[in-house]
ZAMARGU-4260 file (C-alpha; in steps of 0.2 Angstrom, whole numbers, plus 5000, padded with zeros to 4 digits):
<rodrens>
0) 4999/4999/5001 | 5006/5016/4996 | 5009/5031/5009 | 5009/5049/5002 | 5014/5055/5019
5) 5030/5063/5019 | 5046/5056/5030 | 5061/5063/5038 | 5076/5057/5026 | 5087/5045/5033
10) 5103/5041/5027 | 5106/5022/5026 | 5125/5023/5024 | 5135/5013/5036 | 5149/5023/5046
15) 5169/5017/5038 | 5172/5020/5057 | 5160/5007/5064 | 5174/4993/5066 | 5188/4998/5080
20) 5201/4988/5086 | 5211/4974/5079 | 5208/4969/5063 | 5201/4988/5057 | 5210/4996/5043
25) 5211/4998/5024 | 5204/4981/5023 | 5188/4983/5031 | 5186/5000/5024 | 5187/4992/5006
30) 5176/4977/5011 | 5163/4991/5016 | 5163/5003/5003 | 5162/4987/4989 | 5146/4982/5000
35) 5140/4999/5000 | 5143/4999/4981 | 5135/4984/4978 | 5119/4989/4988 | 5118/5006/4979
40) 5119/4997/4962 | 5105/4985/4968 | 5095/4998/4973 | 5096/5007/4955 | 5092/4991/4947
45) 5077/4989/4958 | 5071/5006/4954 | 5073/5006/4936 | 5067/4988/4932 | 5051/4988/4943
50) 5036/4986/4932 | 5023/4991/4944 | 5014/5007/4946 | 5005/5006/4962 | 5015/5018/4970
55) 5014/5032/4957 | 4998/5040/4965 | 5006/5042/4982 | 5023/5048/4974 | 5014/5061/4963
60) 5004/5069/4979 | 5018/5066/4992 | 5028/5076/4981 | 5016/5089/4975 | 5013/5092/4994
65) 5031/5097/4996 | 5027/5112/4981 | 5036/5101/4968 | 5024/5103/4952 | 5018/5086/4943
70) 5025/5089/4929 | 5042/5088/4936 | 5039/5072/4944 | 5045/5057/4933 | 5047/5039/4944
75) 5061/5029/4938 | 5068/5044/4931 | 5071/5059/4943 | 5064/5049/4960 | 5073/5036/4969
80) 5078/5028/4985 | 5093/5035/4993 | 5104/5021/4989 | 5097/5024/4970 | 5103/5039/4972
85) 5120/5036/4978 | 5123/5023/4961 | 5118/5039/4950 | 5132/5048/4961 | 5121/5061/4969
90) 5117/5061/4987 | 5103/5066/4997 | 5105/5083/5006 | 5104/5080/5025 | 5087/5087/5031
95) 5076/5082/5015 | 5060/5073/5018 | 5055/5060/5005 | 5039/5050/5001 | 5036/5032/5009
100) 5031/5019/4997 | 5031/5001/4996 | 5041/4992/4984 | 5046/4974/4979 | 5066/4967/4981
105) 5072/4952/4974 | 5074/4940/4987 | 5080/4921/4989 | 5079/4907/5001 | 5086/4889/4999
110) 5076/4875/5004 | 5083/4865/5018 | 5076/4848/5012 | 5079/4851/4994 | 5093/4862/4992
115) 5085/4871/4978 | 5085/4890/4978 | 5068/4899/4976 | 5069/4916/4970 | 5055/4927/4975
120) 5050/4946/4978 | 5049/4954/4997 | 5038/4968/5000 | 5048/4983/5009 | 5044/5000/5014
125) 5057/5013/5008 | 5058/5032/5007 | 5059/5040/4987 | 5067/5058/4984 | 5066/5069/4971
130) 5081/5075/4960 | 5078/5093/4968 | 5081/5086/4984 | 5099/5079/4979 | 5117/5087/4975
135) 5131/5078/4963 | 5143/5070/4973 | 5157/5080/4966 | 5152/5096/4971
</rodrens>
């Protein structure tokens, strides 16, 4: 179900300083950055390959309530999640509010008895942001 109520942005980013003490160092940072990059790339693939339009009404009404004209709202073109924007080389400015939506993400489960891997899509609530709420990472 789509929710049109704006919500406060959460960065979703992990801290590079999360691990301290022995074993923390360049190798850990590289692994963390690699995981973050994979997560962002997957978020972008999920956002651009989705086929459902069920969230469009909530996206339009949520961003219009923030003062963004309907003509400037283009889901899967200029409306993405935090991690999808990151994969596109942009970041959501601190304090920005997004629109909560329900989305479906790829998942898999291995059956214990047969060892067969079952792939499916799982519902998740996420927050999307408009292009006007982001900046280029290189600026």
